[in-house]
N, C-alpha and C positions, 0 to 999 in steps of 0.2 A: 461390191460389184462381182460379176460373175465374168470368168472368159472363158471359154474353149482352146482346144489344141485340134488339128486337121492333121492327120496322116495319111499318106501312100499305105495301102495294103500290099506287100510284094510278095507274090507268090499265088494267091490264090484269084481264080475267074470270076467268081460269084460270092455273093452273100455264102449261099450253102457252103459253100470250100471254107470259108472263116471260122463257120460256124463248126464245121466238123473238124477243121485243123484245132481247133482252142478245146474242143473237146475230146480229139488226144493228147493232147499237152496234159490236161488236166490228170487226166488217167495215168500220162507217164511221170508224173510226178507223185499222184498216189503211189503207185508200185516200186517208184525211189523212196519213198516213206519221208517225202518233202512237204512244205506245205503247197495243198493244190489252190496257186493265183496265177491271173495272169499277169505280165509283165514286160512290157516291151522296154529294153537299156536302149539308151541313148547318148550321147558322148556330152551333148550340152545340158546341163541342167536350167529347167526353162526357171525365171526371175520372179514372173509372177503369180508364186507358188497361191499365196492369199488366196488371190482371186482364182487359180483354178480348181484350188479344194475347195471353193466356196461354192459348189452346187455346179460344177464344170464336167466336161466330158471330154472323150477323145473321140473323132469324128473321122472314119476312116471313108477312105476313098480306093477303089477297086475297080479297076478297067475305066478309069476317069469319070464315075460319076460318085458323090457322096451319099452312101444310103444307107448306111446304120451308124451309131453312139453306143460309148459304153462309157459309165460315171468314171470319175477317177477319183481314185481310193485316198492315194498316195504318192510322192514323191520321194523314195528310195537313194539316197546319198548309197555310191559302190566303188568299189577301186576291181578296175580289169586292168590288168598287162603293168600294174603303178602307177594308172591315169582313171584321174575322176572319173566320175562317169554317173546317170541317173537311171535310177528304175521309175520307168509307169504306172504304176500298178493301177490295175482298171477292172472292175467287176466285171460279172460271169455274162450280166442279164445282156444282150442284142438288145437294141434298141431300134427298129425300124425306121428310117425318118424318109420322106418325100426324099425322092432321089433329084441330085441336080449336078451338071453336068461340070467337073473340075480340072483345069489342065493337070499337066504334073510339074513337078516341083521336087527340092530333094528337100532332106528333113522334114520338122515338124513347122508349124506357124502357130501363131494364137491367129484363135478365132473369133471373129465378136458374134456373141450372141444374135445381133440383129440378122446377119447376114447367115444363120443356120437354118438348115431346112428343117420345116415342121414335121416331129412326132407325127408317122402311120396311128390315127386313133385306134385300139381294141374297137371293132365292132365295123367300123365304117365299112362303106360299100366295098372300098376296093382291095381292104386290107387283104385276102386272099388273091390276090391279084399276081399273075407270074409277072417276075422284078423284066422283063425282057417289053411285055406289052406296058407298064407303068413307066418304061424310060422312053418309049415312042410314043403314047401319048402328051408324054411332058415336054418332048421334042414338038411336036406341036402343036402346044399350048393349050391339050385339052385337060391337065389335070395342073 
């Protein structure tokens, strides 16, 4: 069985800002001759690792909307200041999903695939629609 994670993206105000931040992070790692990978470090290690790494993704909530996901690649145990942490390593590819409102929460949560919004399909009529318009149409029940 597959399970996902959901996490607030703190800082970026849009999907474009998140994408830019990630590109800059990868460039910075390359400049420092470090492995160019995207990782979110968290204090708690997910207990359902097998389910997460069986096709699971991390869904990002930006400004109250679930709008994108990235496939989870690894849960890396690590130490920070003598305390155990977990590095959530995820794919560089951003997969846009149909926007869905989500209230704020702390940390990460498991996210059942039945509750996950569907991906926006390549070639769909609304694929290039601006995010603001997509959210408004979603609120109106038209998407």
